[in-house]
N, C-alpha and C positions, 0 to 999 in steps of 0.2 A: 393909545399902546396897550397891548395885551397882556393880561399877567398869569400868572397861574400857578396854584397854592394846592396841594394834597392834602385831603382830609378824608373822610370815611363814613360812611351810612352804616347803620344799627339794625340790623336783621335776625331779630331773635337773641342769640347771643353772639353773634358773630357781625363782626367788622369789615363791608365792603369796600373798596375804594373809592373814593366819588373826587374827581378833579375840581376846583372852584376856577373857572376862565372870568376873570373881568376885562372887560375891553371899556377903556374912557377915551375921550377925545370925540365919541361919534359926530356925524352932523344931525341936527336935529333939536328940538325942544330939550332943555335940560330936565334930564328925567332919568329915573333909574327902574329899569325892568329886571326882574326875577323869573329865569327859565328854568328849565331842568324839572319838574315835576314836584316842587314846592308847595307845603301845606300851607297855613295860617299864617304858625308861629314864624317858618322861615321868611316869609313874605313881610314879616314885622320888622325882620333882621335888620334892614334899612334905615327904620327911623331909630332903633337903638345904637346900629353904627355910626350915624350921621353927630349924636349927640356926643358918642365917644371920644371918635376924633376930636368935635370943637372943644370939649372938656381936656383934650391930652393937648393939644396947641397945635392940631392939624385941620382942616377940614375939607369937607367933601367936592370932588371938581365940579366945575359949574357948567355940566356938560350932560349931551347922552350917556349915557353908559347902561350896560346890557351885562348881566352877571348870569353866568351859565353853570349848574352843577349836573356834570356829566357822570358818569352814562342817563340819559335822561329817560328810561325805563326801570331805575330806581325811585319808590318814593321818597324823599326828603325830609324828615320829621324835627320838630323839635328846636330848639335857639344852639345847637352848638356850629351853625356856621355862622355866625358872628363873627368870632375870631378871623376864621381865612379870609371870608369875606373883608372885613378890614384890610386884611394886610394886603390882600390883592389890589386893593383899590390904593392901597401908600405905596405900591409896588410899580400899579401902572398908572401915576402920578411920577415916579422917579423917584419918591421917599425914601424909599431903603431897596434894596440889593433882592432880586428874584432868585437869582442863584444858590442865597444861603438856604432860602427857605422851601429849596426841592428837597434837604436832606432829613425833612422833618413830616410826620401827618400833624396836622395841627387841628384844633378843636378846641371850642368854649365859648360860652356866653357870656357878653359882656353887659355891663350894667350901663346906667346912664355917665356914669362920672369915668368910664374907662377902667373899673377893677374887673377881674374875670372872677368868673361864680360857677360853682360845679356842674358838671355835667355827668350823664349814663355814661357807662359802656368805657368807662378809662383803660382796664384789662384789656376789652377785645381791641379797642385800637392801638396799644401798646402792642398787641400779638400778631396786627396787620405789619405793623411798622416791622416787624423782625421779618415777616413772611417777605415783603417787597423791599428787603435789605434795606431800609432805609435806617439813618444815624440811630434816630429817638423820635421821641411824642413832643411835643409843647402841647401843655395842658393847662386848665386853672389848676392850683395848690394841692386842692382835697380830691380831684381825678387822678393827677399824677402822683402822688401816694399810692394811689393802687397800683400804677403804671409799673413803680418801679422795682416790682416783686419781678414781673417779666426778664427774664434773663437775658444778655446782649444788646439791651437799648437802652438809649440813655434818655431819663425823663425831666425835661426840665419845665420849670413851675414860677412862672413870674407871675406878680402879684397883681400887676394891672398893664396896660396897653404901651405907657410910655418906659417903663421897667423894659419889656421886649423889644420895641425899635430901638433904644438905646444897644441892646444886644444884636440884634442884628445890623446896627451902624459898627459895630465893631468898638464901641465904647465902654461898654461892661459888660462884664462877664456872667454869666447862668452856672453855677456848677448843678449836674444833674444829682436828682434825689438817690442816694444809695439805698438800697435795699433793707438793710441793718439798721436805718434811720427812719423805714417807712411805718406808720403808727399800726399798719393790718399786721405785721410781722411780730408782733406780741406774742409770745406762748402762752398757750393757756393755762390759765391763774386756776389752782386746786382749790388755795383758799378762798370760803365761800360760796364753792358749789357745792350742789348736794351729794350726799356721799352715801355707801351701801351701808356704812356703819350705821348710820339711822334708823336701818331696816330690821325691826323684830321681828324674830320666827321667818318663817314663809320659806324657807330651807332648800325645799323643793324648787321656788319657781326663780330665787336667785340661782341655783343651780341651770335653771334654765335657760335664763338671761346670759347665763356666763356661757353656756354653748353657743347659744342663738350669735352673741357679739364674736366668738371667736370663730366662726363658719360662716359668719355672714348672712345667717338663716333669718328668714320673718317669724316672728314669733305672734301668737294670742294667747292671752290670760284670760281664764274663767273664773268669775268667785263673786260672790256679793258684794255689796256696799262695802265699805271701810276694810277689805282685807286687803289694801296696800298696793293697787294694783297700779295706781297711778304713779304713787311714790316710788315705788321700784321704777317707772317707766322713766320718769323725768331726772332719774342718776344712770339709765345707759353710759349717756355721753362720756361719763366719767371715768368708764371702764373702756371706753374706746381707743384704740391706738390713735396717736396724733397723725393728722394726712401727712402724706407729701406734700412738695411743693407745688408738682403738677396736680393734685386734687384738691389743694387749696385755691389752685390761681382758678381749677372749673369752678369750686364753690364762689370766689369772689368773683369772677365774670359774669355768672347768676344775677349775685347780688346789686352789681353794678350795674348790669342791664337794667333792673327792676327800680333801680335809685335808691337802694336801701343801705349802701353802705355809710351814709352820714350819721346813722344809729351807731353808739357807743358798741354795742352788743354784735354787731358783725364786724367789729376791729379786731376780735382776737382769731390768733392763728389756730382754728378749730375746727371740730364737727357739727355743723346744723343741726337742729332739735326744733322740728315743725310741728306745734299742735291744732290744729284747727278746729274749730267747734263743729258739731253736727251740722249744724245751719247753714254751710258752706254751701254756696254754688258750685254749678258743674263748671263753670268758667275760672272760680277760685280757686277749686281743687286742680286741674288739669289745665289750665292757665288758657288765654285767648282772649277774645272781647276784639272791638270795634280796632282799636290798638292792639294789637298781642303783646301782652305780658307773661311772664316765665308764672305758673300756679304753685301750689305749696307745693305736688311732687315734683316739682325741679329746684324748689328754694329749699327740699332737704334732699339734694343727689350729694352723694359723697358722705351722707348723716343720716339722722333716724326720721321717719314720718310717725308722728304718735296719735291714732285715731283710738279715740277714749269713746266706750258709751255706741261701739261698731254698728249693729243693728240700725239705730236711729240716723244714720249714714244715708240709708234708703238705697234707692238704683243708682243710685252716684258713683258708687262702690264700683259697678264695675267698668267706670270709666281707669279703674286701676289695673285694672289686667294686664293690658297690652304695655303698660309703663312697666310694670314689675317683671315682664317678661323679657322685655327689647333693652329695658334702660334707657330708652329714651319715649319723646312723645312728639308726634306730629301733627301740625296745626294745619288743615286745609283749608284755604280762603282763595275766592274768585283773585284776588292779585299775585297769590302762588301759595309754596308752602314754607313753613316755619320749624324747625327740630330743636328741643329743647335736650337736653340731658337730664334724666330723672332716675339713677342708679343707689337706689336708697333702701332703707331698711327699713320694714313696716313691722311696726310695734303695736299691735290692737291690743285692746280690752273690751270685757263683754259682761253683763252682767247673764247667770245662769239659766234666769226665767224675763220674764215682764216685772213683775213684780222685787225680782232680784233677791228672791232668799230660798230659792231651792237647795235642798243640801246643808240649809243653816240651821245648826242643832241649838240656834238661840230664838230663831224666828219663824213662824208657820210660813210655807210659801202658801199661797190664796191662789196661783195658775192650776187653770185645769191641765191634763196631758195633749189635749190640743193646742190650748195657749203657748204652753212651752214648744211646741213642734212649730209652729206659727211664729214663734219668736225669733228661733234659731234660723227658720228659714229666709229670714231677713237678708241672712248673707250666704249670699251663692255657692252652691258648690266647686266651679270653676275657680271663685277667688279665696277659699278653704282651700282649693288645690294648691295655690301657689303660698302656703305659710306653711312653711315646714315643719315646726314647734306648736303643739297645743298643750298648754299646760295648766292646770284647776288651781286658783287661788282659795283657799279653802278659810272661813270665817276666824281670825287670831282669837284664841283663848287667853282668856284674862289675865293668867299666870304670863303667857310672853310679854301681853302690853306691861306690866310689872315690874317687869328685869329692870334693872338697873343698868349691866352690862351692855354694850356697845357690841354690835358683830362684825364682820371681817371687813376690812374698809377696800376701798375704792382702788386705791394703789397696790393692793395687797391682788386683789381679784384682775386687776390692769397687767401684772405681771405676766401671769398663766397666759389670758390673752394674746398679750405680743407673743411668748413664745411658740403659741399654737398658730399664730398668722406668721411667724420668720420660715417655721414646719413648710405652710402654705405658700410662699412667696418661692421657698426652693423648688417647691413640688410643682410648681407652673413654670418655673424660669425658659424652661425648655421649650415654650411654649409663646414663649416673646410676653408674658401678660404676667409681670411679676404683683401686679393688683389685682389677679383672679382670687377670690377666696373657694372653699368648699361647693356652696349654695349655687354658684355659677358652675360647675361642674358641666360638662358635655354627656352624654351616654357614654361614649366611646373613653371619656375621663374619668365614668364610674366603674366601668365595666376592668380597667386598667386601675386604679387606685381604691376600688372596694371590691376586693375578691374576697368570698368567703368562704369556706369549708364545706364538704357536703354535709355536715352534721348541721353547720349554721344555715345553709340554706333550707335544711329541712324544717327546723323551729319556725324560720321565719315564713314557711310556707305556712305549716300549722298553725301561726299566730296569726297570720292574715286572714287566715280560714275561720279560726275560733273565736273571733272577735267583730269578724265584719268587715274589713279593711277593704276597700276598693284597690284595683290594682294600682291606680295612680300612686298609689304611698310607699311603692316600694323601690323607688329611687330616694325619696325624701326622706326615706329611713336609712338608706345605704349611705346619703349625705351624711344625715347628723349625727350617723355611727362612726363615719370618716372624723368627721370634727372631733367628737367625745376620744376617738384613738389619739388625736394629735393632741387635746388638752394634756393626755398623760403618756404623750411622747411614745405612742406605741406603734412599730410601723404597721401589724396588722392587726385587722378588727378583730376584738376581742367578745367571747361571747357574752359579758355583762355590758358591754360598750354597745352590744347589738342589742338587748335587752332594753338598756335605758333607752335607746331612738326610738322602741317600737313602746314605749309606754308613752311618748310625748305624740302619738296619732291619736287622740281620745276623741277628737270630732269627726276623722275621716270616716265615719260609714257608711257600708251601703245600704 
């Protein structure tokens, strides 16, 4: 008897439909064949399924049996097909009704006892179910908790095979997990998070960071060791607006595909903060590998990618240029292409020179001018071109360190950031993109929303000539000036706002 079960295959962060066909009772030697481009883990499913059935009060049919995973041109990987294969066997032998299975996308790994274990891609499978018009998904509890956040899809979470079979037979009920009950729907907790109130001094850097977050601009902090660059960077998530549900589903989908949602730090409704070490490989940063996985640029999607000691990353920095420009990364392999989303805010930090003490009044720099130039040249011009704000973090005077009073809190800064983001949301709503920020403005949008007076144009032209700024800095300055105006709730860009934006291009020199 032939039975069909709907499942899915995870390709990148997207789930594609897979139909698991099980035909039992065939003539021939009692043996099970798995076809449809399965990997080793899928072929091993039969052994796990056999033990799970036996320990749950069922048995494998003593006949020749063929399991087909269609379509045959998509590689099937991992243990996620244990559950649909198992249910297909039960349906093919008449133990359960196949018609009830057709309402769901089903996936899950089985233990030998019949318990269901976590799989990757719960969010992607739920989105697939919604796309195909299915009633819901049947997944292991941990994976179903992710899927519950997808609106319009029932996320059923049986603990073991026996409980699921009783549900399919109509003997018991399985209530779908409510989105409000999902552990992934916990709001960001401000308690215990790093707060800007702990940062002493560095008013210029704090201001630059506020502008950067308000407009979604990439930012580079340059300063000697101990100036607080890393400390400030780690506090940036505390002033960022909370993600929308759609944004968080994108974040959760990536983490789910990477198998990282089981860790508690990824269960909060918040934006990610990724800080890879400079020894990271190209694959670790951009993603890919024999079995492609999201890299750090994708894990930072809708959040912050912090690169400390920027020049030490070397040539792999050039891998960031295309993702920063497009907000996505395509990995091409012989088997096909995989696209990962990677719309992140780059926060970078570097020393002013190799020894780190150029311009430090307390320590003498030992670098020659040629060494300073060579050190800074490690960061290519095209990459600097994609960083809107450059700010110098000077060495902190002892008097600032001795101050007991705290600075402005993250909550106060976040209010101004959210107000500026709301202005941008209204600005770009006619374009059908309420998620756009000033940093992502096109050339036509810059001309429309960043208009200058003749006097301001003359001033900007003179400044670029006198400071030796490259022509590419023009649009960057206008974008930042627009953000500063939004922070001050100014409809037009004022001269002092333009001057501040010009000041943030210190490293962009011809």
